VOVEXDREN-94366 format. One record per residue: x, y, z of N, C-alpha, C, O in turn. Coordinates in steps of 0.2 Angstrom, whole numbers, plus 5000, padded with zeros to 4 digits. Layout:
BEGIN
XYZXYZXYZXYZ
...
***
This chain:
BEGIN
504249584969503649604968503649654966504149694966
502949664962502849734957502249774965501949744970
502349834962501749864966501149884962501149884956
500749884968499749884966499949924958500449974957
499449894953499249924948498649964950498449954956
498350034945497750074946497250034948497050054953
497050004946496449954945496349904954495849884956
497149904956497049864962496849924969496349924973
497349974967497250034971496650064973496450074978
496250074967495550094968495450064971495950074975
495149984973494749944976494949964981494449984984
495349964985495649994991495250054993494750054997
495450094988495050184991494450154991494150174996
494150114988493250104986493150074994492950104999
493350014995493449995003493350065008492850085010
494050095009494050125013493550165012493050175017
493450195007492550235005492050225011491850265015
491750145008491250125015491550125019491250165022
492050095023492150085030491950165034491650175039
492250205029491850265031491450285034491350315039
491050285027490350295027489650255032489050275033
489950195035489750175039489850205046489350195051
490250235047490250255052490150315053490050335059
490050375047489450455045489050435047488750475051
488750375043488150355043487650355049487250395050
487950305053487750305060487950355066487650355071
488350395064488550435069487650465071487350435076
487450525066486850555069486350505074485950525079
486350435074486050395080486050395087485650395092
486650405086487050405092487050465098487450515098
486450435101486350495106486450485113486350525118
486550425114486650385121487050345121487050315116
487650325127488150285129487950205126488350165124
487350205126487150125123487250135118487750115116
486950185113487150155108487750165103487650155097
488250205105488850185108489250125107489650105103
489050095114489350025118488949975114489249935112
488349985114487949915110487549915108487149875108
487749985101487449995096486649975097486249945093
486450025105485750025105485349945108484849945111
485749905107485449835108484849825103484249795104
485149845097484549865091484749825085484449835079
485249765087485649735078484949665079484649625084
484949665071484749595070485149525070485649515067
484849475074485049405072485949405069486549405071
485649415061486049385057486549425058487049395059
486649495058487349535056487649525062488249525062
487249525069487549495076488049435074488649435076
487749385070488249335068488649335063489049295065
488649355059489149375054489749435055490349435052
489349465060489849535064490449495069490949515070
489949405073490349375079490849345073491249325076
490949325066491249285064491749315061492349295062
491749375058491949435056492449465061492949485059
492249475068492749515074493349435073493949445072
493249365072493649335075494049315068494449265066
493849355065494349325058495049375060495249365054
495249395062495849435062496549425058496549385053
497049445060497549445058497849365059498049325055
497949355068498049285071497749235070498049175071
496849245066496749205065496749175055496749115053
496749235052496749215045497649225044497649205038
498049235045498649225044498949155048499349115046
498649145054498749075058498249025055498548975056
497849015051497548975049498048955043498148895043
498248985039498648985031499248955035499348895034
499548985039500148945042500148885045500648845046
499448865048499348795049499448765046499948725047
499048775040499148745033499548715031499548655029
500048765032500548755026501248705033501648655032
501048735040501748685043501148605043501348555040
500648605046500248545050499748515045499448475047
499748535039499448495033498748495035498548545039
498148435033497348435035497348435041497048485043
497648395046497648385051497448445056497248435061
497548505053497448585057496748585056496448605061
496448565049495548585049495448535054495748585056
495248485058495148445064495248525069494748565068
495848535073495748575075495348635074494948645078
495448655070495148705068494248715071493948745075
493948655064493348675067492948625071492348635073
493348575073492848525081493148595088492848615093
493748605086494048665092493748705094493848735099
493148735090492948805090491948805090491548825093
491948755085491148765085490848745087490248745085
491048685094490648665100490648715104490148725107
491148755105490948825110490448845107489948835109
490548865101490248925099489348915100488948965102
489148855099488448805099488548815108488248865110
488648795112488748795119488548885121488048905125
488848905117488648995118488149015116488049055120
487849005112487249025111486449015113485949045113
486848935116486248875119486348895127485848895130
486848905130486848915137487248975139487348975145
487549025135487949065139487249115136486749125139
487249145131487049205130486449215135486449265139
485749155136485249175140485649215147485449265150
486149175148486249225155486749305155486749345159
486949305149487549335149487149415146487349465147
486549405141486149445138485749485141485749545143
485149395143484749435149485149445157484849435162
485649475156485849485165485649515167485749575166
485049495173484649555177484949535185485049485188
485049595187484949565194484649645199484749705197
484349635205484149675209484249715213483849745217
485049715214485549755218485549815216485549855221
485349865209485249925209485049955213484949925218
485050015214484350045217484350125215484850155215
483850145213483550205210483150245212482550255211
483550295217482650325221482250275226481650265227
482850245229482650215234482350155233482450105237
481950145227481850065225482350015220482650035215
482349935222482649885215482549895211482049875208
483149925206482949885199483349855196483849845198
483049835189483349775186484149805182484149855178
484649785182485349805177485649765173486049725175
485349755168485649725164486549735162486849795161
486849695161487549685160487649705152487249695148
488349755151488449785148489149765144489349785139
489449705150490049675149490249605152489849585156
490749575149490749525154491149535160491049485164
491549585163491649615169491149635173491149615179
490549675171490049705172489649635174489349635180
489549585172489449525172489549495179489149485183
490249475178490649475186490449505191490449485197
490249575190490149635196489449615199489449605205
489049605196488249565197488349505200488049505205
488549455198488449385197489249375205489249325209
489649425205490149405210490049485215489549505219
490649495214490449565217491149605215491549575211
491349675217491749715215492549695212492849705207
492649665216493449655217493549595210494049585206
493149575210493049505203492849555197493049545192
492549595198492549655193493049675188493249675182
493349705196493849735193494349715191494549745185
494749665194495149615192495049595186495549605182
494449575182494249545176494449605171494649605165
494249665174494049725170494949755165494949785159
495349745171496349775171496449705165496649715159
496349665168496649605164496449615158496849615154
495849615156495549625150495749685146495749695140
496049735152495849785144496649805145496949855143
496949755147497649755146497849725139498349745136
497349645138497349595133497149625127497449625121
496649655128496449695121496849725119497149705114
496949775122497549825119498149805116498349835111
498349735121498949695119498549675112498949695108
498149645109498049595104497849645099497749615093
497749715099497649765096498149775091498249765085
498649795097499349775094499749745092500349765090
499549685093499949625088499849605081500149575077
498949645080498549615075498749695070498849685064
498849755074499149795067500049775068500449785063
500249755072500949735070500949685063501049705057
500649615065500749575059500049615050500149605044
499649655054499449705045500149725043500449705039
500349775048501149805044501649755039501949775033
501749705043502249665040501949645034502249645028
501149625034501149585027501049655022501249665016
500649715025500849765018501449765015501649755009
501949785020502549795016502849735015503449755012
502949665014502749605009502349625004502649624999
501849645004501549644998501749704994501649694988
502149774996501949824992501749864992501849904988
501149884997500649924995500550004996500150044994
501349995001501150065002501950085000502250115004
502150064995503050094992502850144990503150194992
502350144985502450214983502550294985502850344984
502050264991501750324997502450345002502550395006
502650275000503350275007503950305004504350335007
504050284994504550314992504450394991504950434993
503950414989503750504988504050524994504450574994
503950495001503950525009504650515011504850515017
505250485005505750455008505850415012506450415013
505350385016505550345024505750275021505550245017
506250265027506650195026506150135028505550145030
506550075028506050005031505650015035505049995034
506050045041505550065048504850095046504350075046
505050145044504650195042503950195039503450225041
504350135032503750105029503050065033502450065033
503750035038503249995042502749995046502249955046
502950085049502650125052502250125050501750085052
502050165042501650215040501050135038500450155038
501150055037500750035034500550005041500149965041
500750035048500250005052499750075054499050075054
500150135056499750195056499250215051498750235054
499150205045498550215043497950175043497450205044
497950105042497450055043497250085050496650095051
497750105055497250125062497150165062496850175068
497250235058496650275059496050275057495650285061
496050245049495450215048494950195050494350215049
495150125053494750105061494650135068494150135073
495150185068494850235073494350285071494050325074
494450275066493950345062493150325064492750355068
493050265060492550245060492250205067491650175067
492550205071492650185078492250225083491750215086
492650285082492450345085491950365083491450345087
491550395077491150395073490450365075490050395078
490350315074489950255075490050215080489550185081
490450185084490550145089490550065087490950035082
490050045092489949955090489749955085490149945081
489249975082488749965077488949975071488749945066
489550035072489850035062490349985065490349945060
490749975070491149915067490849855065491049825060
490149835069489849755070489649765059489749725056
489449835057489149825052490049815045490049785039
490549845048491149845046491149765044491249735038
490949735050491249645049491049635047491449605043
490249625044489949595042490049585031489949535027
490249655032490349675024491349645025491749655020
491549635029492449615030492449535028492849495025
491749515032491649435032491649415023492049385021
491349435021491249455012491749465009491949415006
492049525010492649525008493049455008493449445003
493149425014493749365015493449335010493749335005
492849295010492549255005492749274996493049244991
492549334995492649334990493249344987493449324982
493649384992494349384989494649324989494949324984
494849264994495249214998494849144994495149084994
494449154991494249084987494549104979494649054976
494649144977494949124971495649094969495849064965
495849134976496649084976496749024977497249004975
496148984979496048914982496048894976496448864973
495348904972495148884965495848874962496048824960
496348954961496748964956497248904957497548884952
497348894965497848874967498048784967498648754968
497248764965497348694964497348674959497648624957
497048724953497148724946497948714943498148684938
498248754947499048754945499448704948499948674945
499048694955499348614956499248564954499748524955
498648554950498548504947497748494952497348444950
497648504954496948474957496948454963497248494967
496548414964496548364974497148324973497648314977
497048304966497548234966498548254966498948214968
498648314965499048354960499348374969499948354971
498848414973498948414979499248374986499548394990
498848284984499248274988499748214985499948164987
499848254980500448204974501048234980501448194983
501048304979501748364980501948374988502448384990
501348354991501348365000501748305002501748254999
501948315007502348245009501648215015501248235018
501848155013501048105014500948115023500348115025
501348125028501448135036500948215037500648235041
501248255031500748315028500248295031500048315037
499848265026499148255023498748205027498148215026
498948155031498948095035499048125042499048085046
499148175043499548185051499048175056499148135061
498348205054497948175060497448115057496848145056
497448065054497248045052497447955053496947925052
497947925054498047885056498547865062498647815064
498647935065499147935072498747965078499048005082
498147955079497747965084498047925089497847875090
498447965093498547925100498247975107497948025107
498447935111498147975115498448055117497948095120
498848075117499048135116498848175113498748235114
498648135106498248185101497348185106497048235108
497148135105496548155109496448205115496048245116
497048195119496948255123497148325121497148365125
497448335114497348385111497048425107497048485106
496548385105495848405102495448425107495248485106
495348375113494948385118495148465123494748505125
495948475123496048535126495848605122495748655124
495948595115496048645110495048665111494848715112
494748595112493748615111493848655117493648715117
493948615122493848645129493848725131493448765132
494648725130495148785133494948835129494548885131
495248825122495448865118494848865115494848925113
494548855113493748885110493248885115492748885113
493448885123492948895124493048955128492648975132
493748985128493849025131493849105125493949165126
493849065118493749125114492949135113492649185115
492749095111491849105113491349085118490749075117
491649085121491149085128491349145132490949175136
492149165132492349195138492449285134492349335136
492749265128492949335124492749405123492949425117
492449445127492149505128491949505120491449505116
492849525117492949555110492549515105492349535099
492349465106491849425100490949425103490449425100
490849415109490249405114489949475111489449465108
490149545112489949595114489449615107489049665108
489549585101488849585095488849545096489449535098
488549495098487849465102487549495107486949505106
487949515113487449565116487249605114487149655119
487249625109487049705105486349675102486049715099
486149625102485549595096485049645099485149695103
484449625097483949665098483449615102482949635104
483549545104483149515109483649455109484149435106
483349425114483549365118483849305113484349265113
483149305109483349235103483749255098483949215094
483849325098484349335091484849335094485249305090
485149355100485749335105485849255103486249225100
485249235105485649155105485749135098486249095098
485349145093485549145087486249155083486449115079
486549225086487049235084487749215085488149245081
487949155089488349105090488349065084488849045080
487549045084487548985078487648985073488048945069
487249045070487449105065488249105060488349095054
488649105065489449125066489549055064489749035058
489348985070489648925067489448905063489748855061
488848915059488748875052489048905049489148855045
489348945048489548985042490548955044490848925041
490648985048491348945050491548875050492148855051
490848835049491048765046491548755040492048715039
491348825034491848795028492148855027492148885022
492348875033492848915033493848905032494348945032
493748835033494348805032494548795025495148775024
494248805019494348795014494348885010494248905004
494548925015494649005010495449005015496049025013
495348975023495748985028496448955029496948985030
496348875026497048845027497248795020497748765019
496648795016496948735011497548815007497948805002
497448885008498248925005498748905006499248895002
498748915013499348855016499748805013500348815010
499148755014499448695009499548695003499948645002
499248734998499448734992500248764991500748744988
500248814995500748874995501348824996501648804991
501548795003502048735004502048684995502548654993
501448684991501748614987501848654981502148614977
501848714979501948764974502748754972503048734977
503248764967503948764967503948814969503548854969
504748814973504948864977505648894970506148874968
505148974968505649034967506249024966506549034972
506749014962507449024961507549054956507349044951
508549124960508549144955508649114949509049064948
508549134944508849114934509049154931509049214932
509349124926509449174919509549134912509849084910
509049184908508749154901509149194898509349244900
509349164893510149184887509449174881509149124880
509349224877509149214870509349274865509649324867
509349264860509649274853509249314849508949284845
509349384849508749404845509049454839509149514841
509049454833509549484828510249494829510549544829
510549414831510949414833511249434837511849434836
510849474842511049504849510849464856510249454857
511349454860511249404863511049454870511249514871
510349414874510049444880510149424885509549394887
510449434890510349384897509949424901510049474903
509149394902508849414906508749364913508549304913
509149404920509049374926508749394930508749454931
508349344934507749354938507749344943507449294945
508149394949508449384956508049334961507649304957
507949324965507649294970507949324976508549334976
507549334982508149334988508149264992507749224992
508649284996509049224999508349185003508249125004
507849235005507349195011506949165007506649115009
506849195000506249144997506749104994506649044997
507149094991507549034989507548964994507448904993
507848995001507848965008507248925010507248895016
506648935007506048925009505848875007506248835005
505048845006505048785003504148804998503648835001
504248794995503448824990503648894988504048914984
502848934992502949004993503049034999502949095000
503148985005503248995012504049015011504448975009
504249085014505049095013505249085019504849075023
505849095021506149095027506249155033506549205032
505949135037506249195042506949245043507549225042
506949295043507549345040507949355047507649335052
508649375048508749415052508849485051508749515045
509149535057509049605054509449615050509549675049
509849565045510149585040510049555034510449555029
509349535035508949485028509449435027509549425021
509649395033509949335029509549285032509249295037
509349235029508749165031509249135037509849125038
508449135043508749105051508849045048508649025043
509249005053509448925053508948895060508948935065
508648845061508348815066508748785068509348785067
508348755075508748705077509248635074509748605076
508648615070508748535065509148595058508948575053
509548645059509848635053509448675048509748725046
509148655046508648685040508348745043508348755049
508048795036508048865037507348845039506948805036
507248915046506548905050506248965043506549015041
505448935042505148945039504549005041504248995046
504649045039504049105039503149095037502849125033
502949035042502549015038501549075040500949055037
501749115043501149185043501049205033500549215030
501749225031501749255026501649185017501849195011
501249125021501049075016500249105013500049065009
499949145015499349185011499549225009499249235003
499949265010500049325007500349315002500249364997
500649275000501149264995500849224990501149224985
500249194993499949174986499349224984499149214978
499049274988498949304984499449344979499049344974
500049374978500449394975500549364969500549394964
500749304969500949224964500449224960500649234954
499549204963499149194958498649244956498149234953
498649314959497849334957498149394951498549434952
497849394945498049454943497749544944497249564946
497949564942497549644942497049634941496849614936
496649664947496049674949495849614953495449644957
495849564953495749514957496349534963496249544969
496849534961497449544967497149614972497049614978
497049664968496549714973496149694978496249714984
495749654975495249624977495349574984495049574989
496049524984496149494987496349514992496249484997
496749574994497149614999496749655001496949685006
496149674998495649715001495349665005495249685011
495249595004495049555009495349535014495149535020
495949525014496649535019496549585024496449575030
496549665020496449715025495949705030496149715036
495349695028494649675030494649645035494349655040
495149575033494949525041495349555046495249555052
496049595044496849605048496349665054496549675060
495749705050495649765053495149745058495049785063
494649675058494149665059494049655066493549665069
494949635068494949615075495349655078495349655084
495649705074495849765080495249805081495249845086
494749805076494249855078493849825086493649855092
493749775085493349735088493749725096493549735101
494349715095494749735101494749825103494949835109
494649865100494649925103493949965106493950015110
493549935103492749935105492449895110491949915112
492849835112492649815118493249835123493149795128
493949885124494249905127493949965130494049985135
493549995124493250055126492650035132492650065137
492149995130491449985135491749955140491449965145
492349915141492449905147492849935151492649925157
493349985150493650045151492950085154492950105160
492550115150492050165152491550135157491450175162
491250065158490650035164491050005169490849995175
491749975167491849945174492749985177493049965182
492650025173493550055177493150135178492950155184
492950175173492750245175492050245178492050275184
491750235177490950215179491050195186490950235190
491150125186491150095192491550105199491450075205
491950155196492450175202492750225203493050245209
492750265197492950355198492250395196492250455197
491750365193491350395193490550385193490250395189
490250345198489650315199489050375196488650355192
489250445198488650455196488650505190488450565190
489150475185489250505179488650515173488350465170
488550585170487750585169488050535161488650525161
487550515156487750495151488050515146488150485140
488150575147488350625140489150605142489650585138
489150605149490250615150490150545148490250545142
489850475152490050415147490150415141490650375140
489850445138489750425129490450475128490950445125
490550525130491150545129491950495131492350465128
491750505136492150445139492350385136492850365135
491850365133491850305128492350315121492750265118
492250385119492550395113493350395113493850385109
493350405119494050455120494650385122495250385121
494150335125494450255127494450235124494650175124
494150255116494550215110495050245106495450215103
495050305105495650325106496350315111496850315108
496350305117496750275121496850185120497350155123
496350165115496550085115497050095110497650065110
496850155106497250115098497950165100498450165096
497850205106498950235106499050175108499450145104
498850135114499050095116499450025115499949995117
498750015107498949965103499449995098500049965099
499550035094499950075090500750055096500950005096
500850105101501350055107501749995106502349985106
501149935107501249865107501449855100501849805099
501149885096501749845089502149885088502549875083
502349945091503149955089503449925092503849895089
503249895099503649855103503849775100504349745101
503149765096503449715094503749705084503749655080
503949795084504449795078505149775081505549765077
505249775087505749755093506049705093506549675090
505349675097505649615099505149575094504549575093
505549535091505149485087504749435087504849415093
504249395085503849355087503449365092503549325096
503049405092502449435098502149395098501949375104
501749355092501249315092501649265098501349285103
501849245099502049195105501849195113501549155117
502049285113501849305119501149335118501049385122
500649315113499849345113499549295116498949295118
499849225114499549165116499449145123498949125125
500249175126500349175133499749225137499449205142
499549305133499349325137498649305135498249335140
498249265131497549235131497649145136497149115137
498249135139498049095145498049115151497849075155
498249165153498449205159497649225158497149205162
497449265152496649305156496049255153495549255157
496049215147495449175145495249125148494649115150
495849075149495749015152495349015160494848975162
495849075163495449075170494649075168494149035168
494749125168493949175164493649125162493149115166
493749075159493049035157492848975164492348955166
493448975166493248925173492748945175492148925175
493149035179492449075182491949065180491549045184
491849105172491249105170490649055170490049065172
490848995169490748915168490448915177489948945177
490648895182490748905187489948945191489548905194
489949025189489649065190489049055189488549065192
489149035181488249045178488048975177487748965172
488248925181487848865181487848825189487648765189
488248855194488348835200488348885205488748925205
487648875209487548935215487948935218488048995220
488348895219488848895226489348935225489448975229
489648935219490148995217490049065222489549075225
490549105224490449165228490949215225491349195221
490949275227491449325224492149315228492549345226
492249265232492949275234493249205233493749175236
492849175229492949105225493349125218493849105215
492749175215492949185209493749245209494149245205
493749275214494049325214495049275214495549285211
494849235219495449185220495649115216496149075217
495049115209495249085206495549135199495949115195
495249185199495649205193496349235193496749255188
496549245201497249235201497749195201498249205199
497449135205497549045204497749035195498349025194
497349055191497549025186498049055181498349025176
498049125183498349195180499349145182499849125179
499049165190499849145193500049045190500549025192
499549005188499848935187499948945180500348905177
499749005176499849015169500849035169501348995167
500949085171501449105170502149065174502749075172
501749025178502148965181502548925177503148925176
501748895173502148835170502248855164502448815160
502348915160502848955152503348965157503848945155
503348985162504049005164504748945167505248965168
504348865166504648825168504548775161504448715162
504448785157504348715152504648775146504448825145
505148755143505148765136505448705131505848665132
505148725125505148685119505848675118506248715119
505848615116506748575112507048635108506748675104
507648635109507748705101507648755104507948795099
507448795108507048835110507648865112508148825114
507648945113507948995120507649015125507049035124
507849015131507249035135507149105135507549145133
506449135137506049205136505549195134505149155138
505349215127504749245126504349145124503749135125
504849115123504549025122504449005128503948975129
504949045133504649005140505448975144505948985141
505248965147505848935151506148995155506648985159
505949055155506249095160506349095166506749125168
505949055169506049055178506649005176507149025174
506548945176507148905175506548815173506048785175
507148795168506648745162506748685164507348655162
506248645167506048585170505648535168505548475170
505448585160505148525155505248555149505448605147
505148495144505448515136504848475133504948415130
504248515134503648505128503848485123504448485122
503448445116503748425110503648485106504148495102
503248525107503248605102502848655106502548645111
503148715102502848765107501848775106501548815109
501548735103500948715103500848695108500448715112
501148635110501248595115501248625122500848605125
501748675124501848735128501148765129500948765135
500948785125500448845125499748835127499348865130
499748755122498848725124499048715133498748745138
499648675134499548655141499648705148499448685154
499948775144499848845150499048855150498748875155
498748835143498048865146497648805148497048825149
497648745150497448685151497548705160497148725164
498348705161498348715167498048775170497748765176
498048835166497848875171496748885172496348905176
496648845166495848835167495748775171495148745172
496148745174496148685177496148715188495748715192
496948755188496848785195496448825194496048805198
496048875191495448945192494948895191494548915188
494748825192494148795192494148775196493648765198
494548745201495048695207494848745211494348745215
495348805210495248865218494448885219494148885224
494348915212493748945212493048895216492548925218
493148845216492548785219492948765225492648725228
493348775228493648755236493548815238493048825242
493848875237493748945241492948945244492748965249
492648925237491748965236491448915242490948925244
491648865244491348795247491748825255491448825261
492248845256492148885262492148945264492348965270
491948985259491549065260490849055258490549005255
490449115262489649145263489649105257490049075253
488949105256488749075251488149115250487749125255
488149135243487549195240486749175242486549115241
486249225245485749185245485449205236485649245232
484849145237484549135230484149185226484149185220
483749215230483649295228483849325227483449375225
484549335226485149385223485349355218485749405215
485349295214485549265208484949275203485149265197
484449285205484049295200483849315193483449355193
484149275187484349315181485149325180485449365177
485549275184486049275184486449215183486949215180
486049175185486149095185485749045179485149045177
486149015177485548995172484948935173484448925170
485248895181484548885183483848935184483248935183
484248985186483549055189483449085183483149145184
483549085178483549145173482849095169482849035167
482549135169481849135165481949115157482349155154
481649065154481749055146480949035145480448995148
480949075139480349055137480048985133480448945131
479648975133479248905132479648885124479748935119
479848835123479948805115479348815112478848795116
479148855104478648885099478948835093479448815092
478448815091478548795082478848745084479148725089
478848705074479248635076479848635078480248685079
479948565081480648565083481348565078481948565080
481148565074481648585068482048655068482648675067
481448705072481448765071481948795079482248845080
482048725084482448765089483048755090483248705087
483348795093484048785094484248745095484648715092
484048705100484348645103484548595095485048565095
484148605088483848555082484448575078484748535074
484648645079484848705074485748675077486248665073
485748685082486548665085486748585083487348565082
486448545082486548475082486848485074487348485072
486148495071486348505062487048535062487548505061
487148595064487848625064488548575066489048575062
488548545070489048505074489148445069489648415069
488548415067488548335062488848385055489248355051
488748435052489048455046489648475048490048455044
489848515054490648525055491048435055491448405051
490748425060491148335057491048305050491548265049
490748305046490648295041491048315038491448265037
491148385035491948415035492348415037492748425032
492648395041493148355046493248295043493848285042
492948255043493048195039493148185031493448145028
492848245028492948235020493748285017493948305012
493848305023494648335023495348285027495948285025
495048255033495748205034495648155034496048115035
***
């Protein structure tokens, strides 16, 4: 694979310049800690919505959706669209009035009760429940966000090594392969950290909005060129096995229905209704109306995201597999042999999806005797195969943008949670705002260092994306249950929420440790305690773990709440949906959030039916 041309490198440099410009331009406006951690709560709704979607399109999302398209076919479109959009609409309609407007008269200043608005999800839990629930969730979330940023850095480094983005620089520095990977992780990490430290959440959000536009501009051409090369939609259906095209259309049994419902309720809800890495953008809106619109704007744009995220993987599988070839031709009675050598992993793959390799570069064989495919490389390989000079630089820039957006979201959310919910809440209650601003910046630096450490660990222990799914089940699935009960059930108590978070995390770990997909070895894939159950696939294992964690947290929170003292109603004003003031509907019915949500949901269903 060739190195980048000068035009492609120039596009990357221009993008890096504009990223840093966002940080430098916002830095003079950072006067207080709220400016850094909440963008001054002055962001327009459309910026918040596009930033939310940009933050969600991290490495796991972009590479994962391409991998899902290559592995599961068009059936993954349904899980992607219908699994997340209802949760996004629910967040806009019902969660944001509580989270954005969460106020409690429990704080006191000069002997008078004052209203306190939550700056983070753990702080809302502290206002709604108690300090121990806030501390537990803050610690769990901080660990998850740092780990997630590390996995994103590792995935980013692998992609850039495969695309030979830093080969010239690594060659100049005489770096070994491991050093090239470290360089591919360190340079983007330094870029993200620079604009986050300079401009805080505001710089990250503006960059995430730009990154979403770049994703469309960079990945849409490979879809159009790929369809042209494969013979259009008819050609795609002709080369892809029928069981891949119609996987979700003709075999919807009870298990499939449970799968879709589980993805929608647990994974989608845990992401869009409980993950502060995404919700922090909506909570930075300038008004409650803007905060409610943000998830809906993100949902409306996400309806069409499968076109640029899933189709590249599906096309990659259908294109011809590269083979080592020898071409002999005679030129002026001189015989020339042109040999095109293809790496063994590429030849052992399917289409443009290569096989996984061991430490010696040899293809890894799966339990079925065939080569285990590295589906995450489907989209990056499509870039190299289809895009010419100039467009290749734009495509790689788009991939860089979406990979970095997830890292930035994790770093900014870690900074806010550490500063507000650990340092200020438990270490320095009376800290000045100037000190909080400094701590927030240093917390961002600490988050990136932890993330880089996690990325280095991922270099040694392969397949850390599976561990990321386990961390999600341990942290977000129980949190979703506690948030739903806290926001919509006045009887939920602090003791119940604390017990629910612990019970959900323990249930997730136990299920993962007692179940192992067929053909896998005990360890990161499950079964690390003792194998009592064999799920059909790793997807089924991860989904089952999340569902069990959610159910255990929901049940334990409800039971313990009923057995403990009820919180007075006057202390729940602004913290429970039924006790939160809401403005009366204005304007025509079709301008109201409920009508907009219904239209977006119908559009998502229509897109799902068209594809499947």
